[in-house]
N, CA, C and O atoms as a Maestro MAE file, in Angstrom:
{
 s_m_m2io_version
 :::
 2.0.0
}

f_m_ct {
 s_m_title
 :::
 protein
 m_atom[336] {
  # First column is atom index #
  i_m_mmod_type
  r_m_x_coord
  r_m_y_coord
  r_m_z_coord
  i_m_residue_number
  s_m_chain_name
  s_m_pdb_residue_name
  s_m_pdb_atom_name
  i_m_atomic_number
  :::
  1 25 0.820 -1.185 0.000 1 A "MET " " N  " 7
  2 3 0.000 0.000 0.000 1 A "MET " " CA " 6
  3 2 0.871 1.259 0.000 1 A "MET " " C  " 6
  4 15 0.531 2.239 -0.663 1 A "MET " " O  " 8
  5 25 1.953 1.248 0.710 2 A "ARG " " N  " 7
  6 3 2.811 2.428 0.788 2 A "ARG " " CA " 6
  7 2 3.431 2.763 -0.569 2 A "ARG " " C  " 6
  8 15 3.495 3.934 -0.943 2 A "ARG " " O  " 8
  9 25 3.893 1.739 -1.318 3 A "ARG " " N  " 7
  10 3 4.501 1.968 -2.626 3 A "ARG " " CA " 6
  11 2 3.488 2.602 -3.583 3 A "ARG " " C  " 6
  12 15 3.837 3.486 -4.365 3 A "ARG " " O  " 8
  13 25 2.254 2.152 -3.518 4 A "ARG " " N  " 7
  14 3 1.211 2.702 -4.382 4 A "ARG " " CA " 6
  15 2 0.961 4.164 -4.038 4 A "ARG " " C  " 6
  16 15 0.783 4.988 -4.936 4 A "ARG " " O  " 8
  17 25 0.944 4.496 -2.752 5 A "ASP " " N  " 7
  18 3 0.731 5.879 -2.330 5 A "ASP " " CA " 6
  19 2 1.881 6.781 -2.779 5 A "ASP " " C  " 6
  20 15 1.659 7.921 -3.187 5 A "ASP " " O  " 8
  21 25 3.097 6.270 -2.702 6 A "VAL " " N  " 7
  22 3 4.253 7.050 -3.123 6 A "VAL " " CA " 6
  23 2 4.197 7.296 -4.626 6 A "VAL " " C  " 6
  24 15 4.510 8.397 -5.080 6 A "VAL " " O  " 8
  25 25 3.807 6.301 -5.397 7 A "GLN " " N  " 7
  26 3 3.726 6.462 -6.848 7 A "GLN " " CA " 6
  27 2 2.671 7.490 -7.232 7 A "GLN " " C  " 6
  28 15 2.834 8.196 -8.227 7 A "GLN " " O  " 8
  29 25 1.603 7.584 -6.469 8 A "ILE " " N  " 7
  30 3 0.555 8.563 -6.744 8 A "ILE " " CA " 6
  31 2 1.053 9.968 -6.417 8 A "ILE " " C  " 6
  32 15 0.807 10.901 -7.181 8 A "ILE " " O  " 8
  33 25 1.743 10.131 -5.300 9 A "GLU " " N  " 7
  34 3 2.173 11.441 -4.830 9 A "GLU " " CA " 6
  35 2 3.401 11.975 -5.555 9 A "GLU " " C  " 6
  36 15 3.478 13.171 -5.833 9 A "GLU " " O  " 8
  37 25 4.361 11.108 -5.866 10 A "CYS " " N  " 7
  38 3 5.643 11.549 -6.414 10 A "CYS " " CA " 6
  39 2 5.719 11.270 -7.916 10 A "CYS " " C  " 6
  40 15 5.410 10.172 -8.377 10 A "CYS " " O  " 8
  41 25 6.138 12.292 -8.663 11 A "ALA " " N  " 7
  42 3 6.303 12.122 -10.099 11 A "ALA " " CA " 6
  43 2 7.636 11.464 -10.421 11 A "ALA " " C  " 6
  44 15 7.817 10.926 -11.514 11 A "ALA " " O  " 8
  45 25 8.570 11.504 -9.477 12 A "GLU " " N  " 7
  46 3 9.904 10.969 -9.710 12 A "GLU " " CA " 6
  47 2 10.274 10.020 -8.581 12 A "GLU " " C  " 6
  48 15 10.071 10.336 -7.409 12 A "GLU " " O  " 8
  49 25 10.820 8.847 -8.933 13 A "THR " " N  " 7
  50 3 11.278 7.895 -7.921 13 A "THR " " CA " 6
  51 2 12.726 7.527 -8.204 13 A "THR " " C  " 6
  52 15 13.135 7.388 -9.357 13 A "THR " " O  " 8
  53 25 13.490 7.372 -7.135 14 A "TRP " " N  " 7
  54 3 14.892 6.979 -7.230 14 A "TRP " " CA " 6
  55 2 15.029 5.601 -6.602 14 A "TRP " " C  " 6
  56 15 14.629 5.393 -5.457 14 A "TRP " " O  " 8
  57 25 15.593 4.662 -7.349 15 A "THR " " N  " 7
  58 3 15.819 3.320 -6.850 15 A "THR " " CA " 6
  59 2 17.326 3.084 -6.770 15 A "THR " " C  " 6
  60 15 18.038 3.225 -7.765 15 A "THR " " O  " 8
  61 25 17.807 2.725 -5.579 16 A "VAL " " N  " 7
  62 3 19.234 2.521 -5.371 16 A "VAL " " CA " 6
  63 2 19.480 1.034 -5.183 16 A "VAL " " C  " 6
  64 15 18.820 0.384 -4.372 16 A "VAL " " O  " 8
  65 25 20.438 0.497 -5.940 17 A "GLY " " N  " 7
  66 3 20.782 -0.902 -5.803 17 A "GLY " " CA " 6
  67 2 21.996 -1.247 -6.636 17 A "GLY " " C  " 6
  68 15 22.203 -0.661 -7.698 17 A "GLY " " O  " 8
  69 25 22.788 -2.169 -6.185 18 A "ASP " " N  " 7
  70 3 23.986 -2.632 -6.896 18 A "ASP " " CA " 6
  71 2 24.949 -1.503 -7.212 18 A "ASP " " C  " 6
  72 15 25.617 -1.537 -8.246 18 A "ASP " " O  " 8
  73 25 25.034 -0.502 -6.344 19 A "GLY " " N  " 7
  74 3 25.982 0.583 -6.548 19 A "GLY " " CA " 6
  75 2 25.585 1.580 -7.615 19 A "GLY " " C  " 6
  76 15 26.425 2.349 -8.081 19 A "GLY " " O  " 8
  77 25 24.314 1.584 -8.015 20 A "SER " " N  " 7
  78 3 23.870 2.548 -9.016 20 A "SER " " CA " 6
  79 2 22.492 3.083 -8.645 20 A "SER " " C  " 6
  80 15 21.753 2.466 -7.877 20 A "SER " " O  " 8
  81 25 22.165 4.240 -9.204 21 A "VAL " " N  " 7
  82 3 20.884 4.873 -8.943 21 A "VAL " " CA " 6
  83 2 20.093 4.901 -10.242 21 A "VAL " " C  " 6
  84 15 20.600 5.328 -11.279 21 A "VAL " " O  " 8
  85 25 18.845 4.443 -10.178 22 A "VAL " " N  " 7
  86 3 17.956 4.478 -11.335 22 A "VAL " " CA " 6
  87 2 16.867 5.495 -11.036 22 A "VAL " " C  " 6
  88 15 16.125 5.350 -10.064 22 A "VAL " " O  " 8
  89 25 16.770 6.536 -11.882 23 A "VAL " " N  " 7
  90 3 15.783 7.591 -11.692 23 A "VAL " " CA " 6
  91 2 14.654 7.359 -12.679 23 A "VAL " " C  " 6
  92 15 14.887 7.246 -13.882 23 A "VAL " " O  " 8
  93 25 13.427 7.288 -12.169 24 A "GLU " " N  " 7
  94 3 12.257 7.071 -13.011 24 A "GLU " " CA " 6
  95 2 11.273 8.196 -12.762 24 A "GLU " " C  " 6
  96 15 11.084 8.632 -11.626 24 A "GLU " " O  " 8
  97 25 10.658 8.656 -13.817 25 A "GLY " " N  " 7
  98 3 9.607 9.651 -13.639 25 A "GLY " " CA " 6
  99 2 9.916 10.981 -14.270 25 A "GLY " " C  " 6
  100 15 10.753 11.075 -15.167 25 A "GLY " " O  " 8
  101 25 9.230 12.027 -13.796 26 A "GLY " " N  " 7
  102 3 9.204 13.351 -14.382 26 A "GLY " " CA " 6
  103 2 10.536 13.993 -14.690 26 A "GLY " " C  " 6
  104 15 10.841 14.211 -15.862 26 A "GLY " " O  " 8
  105 25 11.329 14.301 -13.711 27 A "ALA " " N  " 7
  106 3 12.564 15.044 -13.924 27 A "ALA " " CA " 6
  107 2 13.628 14.198 -14.611 27 A "ALA " " C  " 6
  108 15 14.562 14.750 -15.193 27 A "ALA " " O  " 8
  109 25 13.513 12.881 -14.561 28 A "ALA " " N  " 7
  110 3 14.496 12.018 -15.211 28 A "ALA " " CA " 6
  111 2 14.465 12.228 -16.714 28 A "ALA " " C  " 6
  112 15 15.515 12.241 -17.355 28 A "ALA " " O  " 8
  113 25 13.284 12.392 -17.287 29 A "ASN " " N  " 7
  114 3 13.172 12.605 -18.721 29 A "ASN " " CA " 6
  115 2 13.765 13.947 -19.116 29 A "ASN " " C  " 6
  116 15 14.409 14.054 -20.160 29 A "ASN " " O  " 8
  117 25 13.561 14.962 -18.306 30 A "VAL " " N  " 7
  118 3 14.109 16.287 -18.582 30 A "VAL " " CA " 6
  119 2 15.623 16.252 -18.485 30 A "VAL " " C  " 6
  120 15 16.307 16.871 -19.300 30 A "VAL " " O  " 8
  121 25 16.158 15.539 -17.501 31 A "ALA " " N  " 7
  122 3 17.604 15.460 -17.316 31 A "ALA " " CA " 6
  123 2 18.268 14.785 -18.508 31 A "ALA " " C  " 6
  124 15 19.349 15.203 -18.924 31 A "ALA " " O  " 8
  125 25 17.644 13.747 -19.069 32 A "LYS " " N  " 7
  126 3 18.206 13.061 -20.223 32 A "LYS " " CA " 6
  127 2 18.290 13.996 -21.424 32 A "LYS " " C  " 6
  128 15 19.242 13.925 -22.201 32 A "LYS " " O  " 8
  129 25 17.302 14.870 -21.578 33 A "GLU " " N  " 7
  130 3 17.313 15.813 -22.682 33 A "GLU " " CA " 6
  131 2 18.418 16.848 -22.500 33 A "GLU " " C  " 6
  132 15 19.036 17.264 -23.480 33 A "GLU " " O  " 8
  133 25 18.677 17.270 -21.269 34 A "LYS " " N  " 7
  134 3 19.678 18.292 -21.005 34 A "LYS " " CA " 6
  135 2 21.093 17.757 -21.130 34 A "LYS " " C  " 6
  136 15 22.020 18.532 -21.364 34 A "LYS " " O  " 8
  137 25 21.283 16.457 -20.982 35 A "VAL " " N  " 7
  138 3 22.621 15.883 -21.049 35 A "VAL " " CA " 6
  139 2 23.216 16.093 -22.430 35 A "VAL " " C  " 6
  140 15 24.403 16.399 -22.547 35 A "VAL " " O  " 8
  141 25 22.425 15.936 -23.472 36 A "GLY " " N  " 7
  142 3 22.916 16.086 -24.833 36 A "GLY " " CA " 6
  143 2 23.138 17.532 -25.237 36 A "GLY " " C  " 6
  144 15 23.889 17.796 -26.176 36 A "GLY " " O  " 8
  145 25 22.512 18.463 -24.560 37 A "ALA " " N  " 7
  146 3 22.633 19.869 -24.919 37 A "ALA " " CA " 6
  147 2 23.931 20.447 -24.373 37 A "ALA " " C  " 6
  148 15 24.315 20.186 -23.233 37 A "ALA " " O  " 8
  149 25 24.589 21.225 -25.198 38 A "ILE " " N  " 7
  150 3 25.818 21.893 -24.781 38 A "ILE " " CA " 6
  151 2 25.488 23.358 -24.545 38 A "ILE " " C  " 6
  152 15 24.888 24.021 -25.392 38 A "ILE " " O  " 8
  153 25 25.888 23.847 -23.390 39 A "GLU " " N  " 7
  154 3 25.609 25.239 -23.068 39 A "GLU " " CA " 6
  155 2 26.523 26.154 -23.856 39 A "GLU " " C  " 6
  156 15 27.727 25.917 -23.959 39 A "GLU " " O  " 8
  157 25 25.940 27.200 -24.408 40 A "LYS " " N  " 7
  158 3 26.715 28.170 -25.161 40 A "LYS " " CA " 6
  159 2 27.207 29.239 -24.199 40 A "LYS " " C  " 6
  160 15 26.438 29.775 -23.401 40 A "LYS " " O  " 8
  161 25 28.486 29.540 -24.280 41 A "VAL " " N  " 7
  162 3 29.070 30.552 -23.425 41 A "VAL " " CA " 6
  163 2 29.124 31.848 -24.219 41 A "VAL " " C  " 6
  164 15 29.680 31.894 -25.316 41 A "VAL " " O  " 8
  165 25 28.538 32.908 -23.652 42 A "ASP " " N  " 7
  166 3 28.533 34.194 -24.327 42 A "ASP " " CA " 6
  167 2 29.878 34.874 -24.168 42 A "ASP " " C  " 6
  168 15 30.504 34.809 -23.110 42 A "ASP " " O  " 8
  169 25 30.320 35.536 -25.250 43 A "ASP " " N  " 7
  170 3 31.562 36.296 -25.200 43 A "ASP " " CA " 6
  171 2 31.341 37.666 -24.578 43 A "ASP " " C  " 6
  172 15 32.244 38.233 -23.962 43 A "ASP " " O  " 8
  173 25 30.131 38.193 -24.744 44 A "GLU " " N  " 7
  174 3 29.803 39.508 -24.205 44 A "GLU " " CA " 6
  175 2 28.500 39.439 -23.437 44 A "GLU " " C  " 6
  176 15 27.575 38.721 -23.818 44 A "GLU " " O  " 8
  177 25 28.437 40.194 -22.351 45 A "VAL " " N  " 7
  178 3 27.248 40.239 -21.517 45 A "VAL " " CA " 6
  179 2 26.854 41.698 -21.348 45 A "VAL " " C  " 6
  180 15 27.711 42.563 -21.166 45 A "VAL " " O  " 8
  181 25 25.547 41.971 -21.408 46 A "VAL " " N  " 7
  182 3 25.058 43.327 -21.209 46 A "VAL " " CA " 6
  183 2 24.432 43.390 -19.822 46 A "VAL " " C  " 6
  184 15 23.533 42.610 -19.510 46 A "VAL " " O  " 8
  185 25 24.908 44.325 -18.979 47 A "ASP " " N  " 7
  186 3 24.374 44.435 -17.628 47 A "ASP " " CA " 6
  187 2 23.123 45.306 -17.610 47 A "ASP " " C  " 6
  188 15 22.647 45.735 -18.661 47 A "ASP " " O  " 8
  189 25 22.590 45.567 -16.419 48 A "ALA " " N  " 7
  190 3 21.330 46.294 -16.261 48 A "ALA " " CA " 6
  191 2 21.408 47.733 -16.760 48 A "ALA " " C  " 6
  192 15 20.389 48.308 -17.141 48 A "ALA " " O  " 8
  193 25 22.592 48.315 -16.762 49 A "PHE " " N  " 7
  194 3 22.749 49.701 -17.203 49 A "PHE " " CA " 6
  195 2 23.025 49.812 -18.697 49 A "PHE " " C  " 6
  196 15 23.147 50.918 -19.221 49 A "PHE " " O  " 8
  197 25 23.125 48.681 -19.385 50 A "GLY " " N  " 7
  198 3 23.371 48.700 -20.820 50 A "GLY " " CA " 6
  199 2 24.838 48.633 -21.183 50 A "GLY " " C  " 6
  200 15 25.185 48.757 -22.358 50 A "GLY " " O  " 8
  201 25 25.697 48.444 -20.220 51 A "ASN " " N  " 7
  202 3 27.130 48.338 -20.493 51 A "ASN " " CA " 6
  203 2 27.452 46.956 -21.051 51 A "ASN " " C  " 6
  204 15 26.907 45.952 -20.590 51 A "ASN " " O  " 8
  205 25 28.333 46.907 -22.039 52 A "THR " " N  " 7
  206 3 28.761 45.639 -22.617 52 A "THR " " CA " 6
  207 2 30.053 45.212 -21.942 52 A "THR " " C  " 6
  208 15 31.031 45.959 -21.907 52 A "THR " " O  " 8
  209 25 30.039 43.990 -21.404 53 A "ILE " " N  " 7
  210 3 31.189 43.458 -20.685 53 A "ILE " " CA " 6
  211 2 31.675 42.223 -21.428 53 A "ILE " " C  " 6
  212 15 30.891 41.313 -21.700 53 A "ILE " " O  " 8
  213 25 32.967 42.184 -21.760 54 A "LYS " " N  " 7
  214 3 33.543 41.017 -22.420 54 A "LYS " " CA " 6
  215 2 33.909 39.982 -21.366 54 A "LYS " " C  " 6
  216 15 34.559 40.291 -20.367 54 A "LYS " " O  " 8
  217 25 33.481 38.749 -21.607 55 A "VAL " " N  " 7
  218 3 33.734 37.663 -20.664 55 A "VAL " " CA " 6
  219 2 34.943 36.878 -21.148 55 A "VAL " " C  " 6
  220 15 35.006 36.459 -22.304 55 A "VAL " " O  " 8
  221 25 35.897 36.684 -20.251 56 A "LYS " " N  " 7
  222 3 37.087 35.919 -20.589 56 A "LYS " " CA " 6
  223 2 36.832 34.448 -20.299 56 A "LYS " " C  " 6
  224 15 36.249 34.096 -19.273 56 A "LYS " " O  " 8
  225 25 37.270 33.604 -21.204 57 A "ALA " " N  " 7
  226 3 37.137 32.164 -21.022 57 A "ALA " " CA " 6
  227 2 38.122 31.702 -19.963 57 A "ALA " " C  " 6
  228 15 39.212 32.263 -19.851 57 A "ALA " " O  " 8
  229 25 37.761 30.689 -19.183 58 A "PRO " " N  " 7
  230 3 38.703 30.197 -18.179 58 A "PRO " " CA " 6
  231 2 39.933 29.605 -18.868 58 A "PRO " " C  " 6
  232 15 39.827 28.938 -19.897 58 A "PRO " " O  " 8
  233 25 41.075 29.858 -18.290 59 A "LYS " " N  " 7
  234 3 42.314 29.356 -18.853 59 A "LYS " " CA " 6
  235 2 42.452 27.865 -18.584 59 A "LYS " " C  " 6
  236 15 42.132 27.376 -17.500 59 A "LYS " " O  " 8
  237 25 42.933 27.162 -19.590 60 A "LYS " " N  " 7
  238 3 43.199 25.739 -19.421 60 A "LYS " " CA " 6
  239 2 44.553 25.582 -18.759 60 A "LYS " " C  " 6
  240 15 45.535 26.195 -19.177 60 A "LYS " " O  " 8
  241 25 44.598 24.766 -17.734 61 A "THR " " N  " 7
  242 3 45.858 24.544 -17.053 61 A "THR " " CA " 6
  243 2 46.426 23.201 -17.484 61 A "THR " " C  " 6
  244 15 45.695 22.226 -17.657 61 A "THR " " O  " 8
  245 25 47.717 23.169 -17.651 62 A "ASN " " N  " 7
  246 3 48.376 21.917 -17.990 62 A "ASN " " CA " 6
  247 2 48.532 21.095 -16.728 62 A "ASN " " C  " 6
  248 15 48.960 21.595 -15.688 62 A "ASN " " O  " 8
  249 25 48.179 19.831 -16.838 63 A "LEU " " N  " 7
  250 3 48.275 18.941 -15.692 63 A "LEU " " CA " 6
  251 2 49.693 18.413 -15.563 63 A "LEU " " C  " 6
  252 15 50.409 18.241 -16.549 63 A "LEU " " O  " 8
  253 25 50.073 18.164 -14.336 64 A "SER " " N  " 7
  254 3 51.371 17.527 -14.123 64 A "SER " " CA " 6
  255 2 51.237 16.057 -14.538 64 A "SER " " C  " 6
  256 15 50.127 15.548 -14.698 64 A "SER " " O  " 8
  257 25 52.355 15.397 -14.707 65 A "ASN " " N  " 7
  258 3 52.334 13.984 -15.106 65 A "ASN " " CA " 6
  259 2 51.576 13.134 -14.099 65 A "ASN " " C  " 6
  260 15 50.856 12.209 -14.472 65 A "ASN " " O  " 8
  261 25 51.743 13.452 -12.830 66 A "LYS " " N  " 7
  262 3 51.072 12.689 -11.777 66 A "LYS " " CA " 6
  263 2 49.551 12.844 -11.890 66 A "LYS " " C  " 6
  264 15 48.817 11.860 -11.799 66 A "LYS " " O  " 8
  265 25 49.077 14.086 -12.089 67 A "GLU " " N  " 7
  266 3 47.637 14.333 -12.218 67 A "GLU " " CA " 6
  267 2 47.084 13.700 -13.494 67 A "GLU " " C  " 6
  268 15 45.989 13.138 -13.484 67 A "GLU " " O  " 8
  269 25 47.831 13.790 -14.585 68 A "ARG " " N  " 7
  270 3 47.384 13.221 -15.857 68 A "ARG " " CA " 6
  271 2 47.238 11.702 -15.748 68 A "ARG " " C  " 6
  272 15 46.251 11.136 -16.219 68 A "ARG " " O  " 8
  273 25 48.222 11.043 -15.127 69 A "LYS " " N  " 7
  274 3 48.162 9.597 -14.954 69 A "LYS " " CA " 6
  275 2 47.007 9.195 -14.041 69 A "LYS " " C  " 6
  276 15 46.358 8.176 -14.279 69 A "LYS " " O  " 8
  277 25 46.744 9.984 -13.002 70 A "ALA " " N  " 7
  278 3 45.638 9.690 -12.090 70 A "ALA " " CA " 6
  279 2 44.300 9.783 -12.828 70 A "ALA " " C  " 6
  280 15 43.418 8.949 -12.626 70 A "ALA " " O  " 8
  281 25 44.152 10.800 -13.682 71 A "ARG " " N  " 7
  282 3 42.908 10.933 -14.460 71 A "ARG " " CA " 6
  283 2 42.746 9.787 -15.446 71 A "ARG " " C  " 6
  284 15 41.649 9.248 -15.595 71 A "ARG " " O  " 8
  285 25 43.828 9.411 -16.122 72 A "GLU " " N  " 7
  286 3 43.766 8.303 -17.064 72 A "GLU " " CA " 6
  287 2 43.405 7.004 -16.359 72 A "GLU " " C  " 6
  288 15 42.641 6.196 -16.889 72 A "GLU " " O  " 8
  289 25 43.952 6.803 -15.169 73 A "LYS " " N  " 7
  290 3 43.667 5.591 -14.403 73 A "LYS " " CA " 6
  291 2 42.201 5.568 -13.972 73 A "LYS " " C  " 6
  292 15 41.540 4.534 -14.067 73 A "LYS " " O  " 8
  293 25 41.696 6.702 -13.500 74 A "ALA " " N  " 7
  294 3 40.290 6.776 -13.086 74 A "ALA " " CA " 6
  295 2 39.370 6.553 -14.284 74 A "ALA " " C  " 6
  296 15 38.342 5.886 -14.162 74 A "ALA " " O  " 8
  297 25 39.733 7.106 -15.435 75 A "ARG " " N  " 7
  298 3 38.922 6.932 -16.640 75 A "ARG " " CA " 6
  299 2 38.897 5.466 -17.065 75 A "ARG " " C  " 6
  300 15 37.858 4.948 -17.475 75 A "ARG " " O  " 8
  301 25 40.052 4.801 -16.962 76 A "LYS " " N  " 7
  302 3 40.138 3.389 -17.317 76 A "LYS " " CA " 6
  303 2 39.254 2.544 -16.404 76 A "LYS " " C  " 6
  304 15 38.581 1.623 -16.865 76 A "LYS " " O  " 8
  305 25 39.257 2.857 -15.115 77 A "VAL " " N  " 7
  306 3 38.435 2.133 -14.149 77 A "VAL " " CA " 6
  307 2 36.949 2.338 -14.463 77 A "VAL " " C  " 6
  308 15 36.169 1.387 -14.425 77 A "VAL " " O  " 8
  309 25 36.559 3.581 -14.774 78 A "ARG " " N  " 7
  310 3 35.157 3.861 -15.128 78 A "ARG " " CA " 6
  311 2 34.757 3.104 -16.392 78 A "ARG " " C  " 6
  312 15 33.657 2.556 -16.470 78 A "ARG " " O  " 8
  313 25 35.644 3.075 -17.371 79 A "ARG " " N  " 7
  314 3 35.352 2.395 -18.623 79 A "ARG " " CA " 6
  315 2 35.166 0.892 -18.392 79 A "ARG " " C  " 6
  316 15 34.281 0.277 -18.989 79 A "ARG " " O  " 8
  317 25 36.007 0.294 -17.519 80 A "GLU " " N  " 7
  318 3 35.891 -1.125 -17.215 80 A "GLU " " CA " 6
  319 2 34.583 -1.435 -16.503 80 A "GLU " " C  " 6
  320 15 34.017 -2.513 -16.685 80 A "GLU " " O  " 8
  321 25 34.096 -0.495 -15.693 81 A "ARG " " N  " 7
  322 3 32.824 -0.680 -15.001 81 A "ARG " " CA " 6
  323 2 31.634 -0.454 -15.922 81 A "ARG " " C  " 6
  324 15 30.508 -0.838 -15.607 81 A "ARG " " O  " 8
  325 25 31.895 0.168 -17.055 82 A "GLY " " N  " 7
  326 3 30.812 0.431 -18.002 82 A "GLY " " CA " 6
  327 2 30.223 1.811 -17.857 82 A "GLY " " C  " 6
  328 15 29.151 2.081 -18.398 82 A "GLY " " O  " 8
  329 25 30.888 2.687 -17.147 83 A "ARG " " N  " 7
  330 3 30.406 4.054 -16.953 83 A "ARG " " CA " 6
  331 2 31.377 4.997 -17.629 83 A "ARG " " C  " 6
  332 15 32.564 5.020 -17.305 83 A "ARG " " O  " 8
  333 25 30.882 5.752 -18.542 84 A "MET " " N  " 7
  334 3 31.760 6.726 -19.205 84 A "MET " " CA " 6
  335 2 31.047 7.966 -19.533 84 A "MET " " C  " 6
  336 15 31.639 8.888 -20.093 84 A "MET " " O  " 8
  :::
 }
 m_bond[335] {
  # First column is bond index #
  i_m_from
  i_m_to
  i_m_order
  :::
  1 1 2 1
  2 2 3 1
  3 3 4 2
  4 3 5 1
  5 5 6 1
  6 6 7 1
  7 7 8 2
  8 7 9 1
  9 9 10 1
  10 10 11 1
  11 11 12 2
  12 11 13 1
  13 13 14 1
  14 14 15 1
  15 15 16 2
  16 15 17 1
  17 17 18 1
  18 18 19 1
  19 19 20 2
  20 19 21 1
  21 21 22 1
  22 22 23 1
  23 23 24 2
  24 23 25 1
  25 25 26 1
  26 26 27 1
  27 27 28 2
  28 27 29 1
  29 29 30 1
  30 30 31 1
  31 31 32 2
  32 31 33 1
  33 33 34 1
  34 34 35 1
  35 35 36 2
  36 35 37 1
  37 37 38 1
  38 38 39 1
  39 39 40 2
  40 39 41 1
  41 41 42 1
  42 42 43 1
  43 43 44 2
  44 43 45 1
  45 45 46 1
  46 46 47 1
  47 47 48 2
  48 47 49 1
  49 49 50 1
  50 50 51 1
  51 51 52 2
  52 51 53 1
  53 53 54 1
  54 54 55 1
  55 55 56 2
  56 55 57 1
  57 57 58 1
  58 58 59 1
  59 59 60 2
  60 59 61 1
  61 61 62 1
  62 62 63 1
  63 63 64 2
  64 63 65 1
  65 65 66 1
  66 66 67 1
  67 67 68 2
  68 67 69 1
  69 69 70 1
  70 70 71 1
  71 71 72 2
  72 71 73 1
  73 73 74 1
  74 74 75 1
  75 75 76 2
  76 75 77 1
  77 77 78 1
  78 78 79 1
  79 79 80 2
  80 79 81 1
  81 81 82 1
  82 82 83 1
  83 83 84 2
  84 83 85 1
  85 85 86 1
  86 86 87 1
  87 87 88 2
  88 87 89 1
  89 89 90 1
  90 90 91 1
  91 91 92 2
  92 91 93 1
  93 93 94 1
  94 94 95 1
  95 95 96 2
  96 95 97 1
  97 97 98 1
  98 98 99 1
  99 99 100 2
  100 99 101 1
  101 101 102 1
  102 102 103 1
  103 103 104 2
  104 103 105 1
  105 105 106 1
  106 106 107 1
  107 107 108 2
  108 107 109 1
  109 109 110 1
  110 110 111 1
  111 111 112 2
  112 111 113 1
  113 113 114 1
  114 114 115 1
  115 115 116 2
  116 115 117 1
  117 117 118 1
  118 118 119 1
  119 119 120 2
  120 119 121 1
  121 121 122 1
  122 122 123 1
  123 123 124 2
  124 123 125 1
  125 125 126 1
  126 126 127 1
  127 127 128 2
  128 127 129 1
  129 129 130 1
  130 130 131 1
  131 131 132 2
  132 131 133 1
  133 133 134 1
  134 134 135 1
  135 135 136 2
  136 135 137 1
  137 137 138 1
  138 138 139 1
  139 139 140 2
  140 139 141 1
  141 141 142 1
  142 142 143 1
  143 143 144 2
  144 143 145 1
  145 145 146 1
  146 146 147 1
  147 147 148 2
  148 147 149 1
  149 149 150 1
  150 150 151 1
  151 151 152 2
  152 151 153 1
  153 153 154 1
  154 154 155 1
  155 155 156 2
  156 155 157 1
  157 157 158 1
  158 158 159 1
  159 159 160 2
  160 159 161 1
  161 161 162 1
  162 162 163 1
  163 163 164 2
  164 163 165 1
  165 165 166 1
  166 166 167 1
  167 167 168 2
  168 167 169 1
  169 169 170 1
  170 170 171 1
  171 171 172 2
  172 171 173 1
  173 173 174 1
  174 174 175 1
  175 175 176 2
  176 175 177 1
  177 177 178 1
  178 178 179 1
  179 179 180 2
  180 179 181 1
  181 181 182 1
  182 182 183 1
  183 183 184 2
  184 183 185 1
  185 185 186 1
  186 186 187 1
  187 187 188 2
  188 187 189 1
  189 189 190 1
  190 190 191 1
  191 191 192 2
  192 191 193 1
  193 193 194 1
  194 194 195 1
  195 195 196 2
  196 195 197 1
  197 197 198 1
  198 198 199 1
  199 199 200 2
  200 199 201 1
  201 201 202 1
  202 202 203 1
  203 203 204 2
  204 203 205 1
  205 205 206 1
  206 206 207 1
  207 207 208 2
  208 207 209 1
  209 209 210 1
  210 210 211 1
  211 211 212 2
  212 211 213 1
  213 213 214 1
  214 214 215 1
  215 215 216 2
  216 215 217 1
  217 217 218 1
  218 218 219 1
  219 219 220 2
  220 219 221 1
  221 221 222 1
  222 222 223 1
  223 223 224 2
  224 223 225 1
  225 225 226 1
  226 226 227 1
  227 227 228 2
  228 227 229 1
  229 229 230 1
  230 230 231 1
  231 231 232 2
  232 231 233 1
  233 233 234 1
  234 234 235 1
  235 235 236 2
  236 235 237 1
  237 237 238 1
  238 238 239 1
  239 239 240 2
  240 239 241 1
  241 241 242 1
  242 242 243 1
  243 243 244 2
  244 243 245 1
  245 245 246 1
  246 246 247 1
  247 247 248 2
  248 247 249 1
  249 249 250 1
  250 250 251 1
  251 251 252 2
  252 251 253 1
  253 253 254 1
  254 254 255 1
  255 255 256 2
  256 255 257 1
  257 257 258 1
  258 258 259 1
  259 259 260 2
  260 259 261 1
  261 261 262 1
  262 262 263 1
  263 263 264 2
  264 263 265 1
  265 265 266 1
  266 266 267 1
  267 267 268 2
  268 267 269 1
  269 269 270 1
  270 270 271 1
  271 271 272 2
  272 271 273 1
  273 273 274 1
  274 274 275 1
  275 275 276 2
  276 275 277 1
  277 277 278 1
  278 278 279 1
  279 279 280 2
  280 279 281 1
  281 281 282 1
  282 282 283 1
  283 283 284 2
  284 283 285 1
  285 285 286 1
  286 286 287 1
  287 287 288 2
  288 287 289 1
  289 289 290 1
  290 290 291 1
  291 291 292 2
  292 291 293 1
  293 293 294 1
  294 294 295 1
  295 295 296 2
  296 295 297 1
  297 297 298 1
  298 298 299 1
  299 299 300 2
  300 299 301 1
  301 301 302 1
  302 302 303 1
  303 303 304 2
  304 303 305 1
  305 305 306 1
  306 306 307 1
  307 307 308 2
  308 307 309 1
  309 309 310 1
  310 310 311 1
  311 311 312 2
  312 311 313 1
  313 313 314 1
  314 314 315 1
  315 315 316 2
  316 315 317 1
  317 317 318 1
  318 318 319 1
  319 319 320 2
  320 319 321 1
  321 321 322 1
  322 322 323 1
  323 323 324 2
  324 323 325 1
  325 325 326 1
  326 326 327 1
  327 327 328 2
  328 327 329 1
  329 329 330 1
  330 330 331 1
  331 331 332 2
  332 331 333 1
  333 333 334 1
  334 334 335 1
  335 335 336 2
  :::
 }
}
């Protein structure tokens, strides 16, 4: 009876098991659509007074060998688990 009541009240349910989360319902469908969309970063922004402000892109930092190897190792582990 409780599961039926929860399904009536909640549009979204989260099921946790085997080290993963399965999201079912309303917001899950919206989230899947947003994953494929890439946000566009504006080069210029206009503030409330009408001033145009140029936005600088964040600088890319070069990783040290230790950090690069750690990221590659973590990526390899994720790939072996089937998550990428």
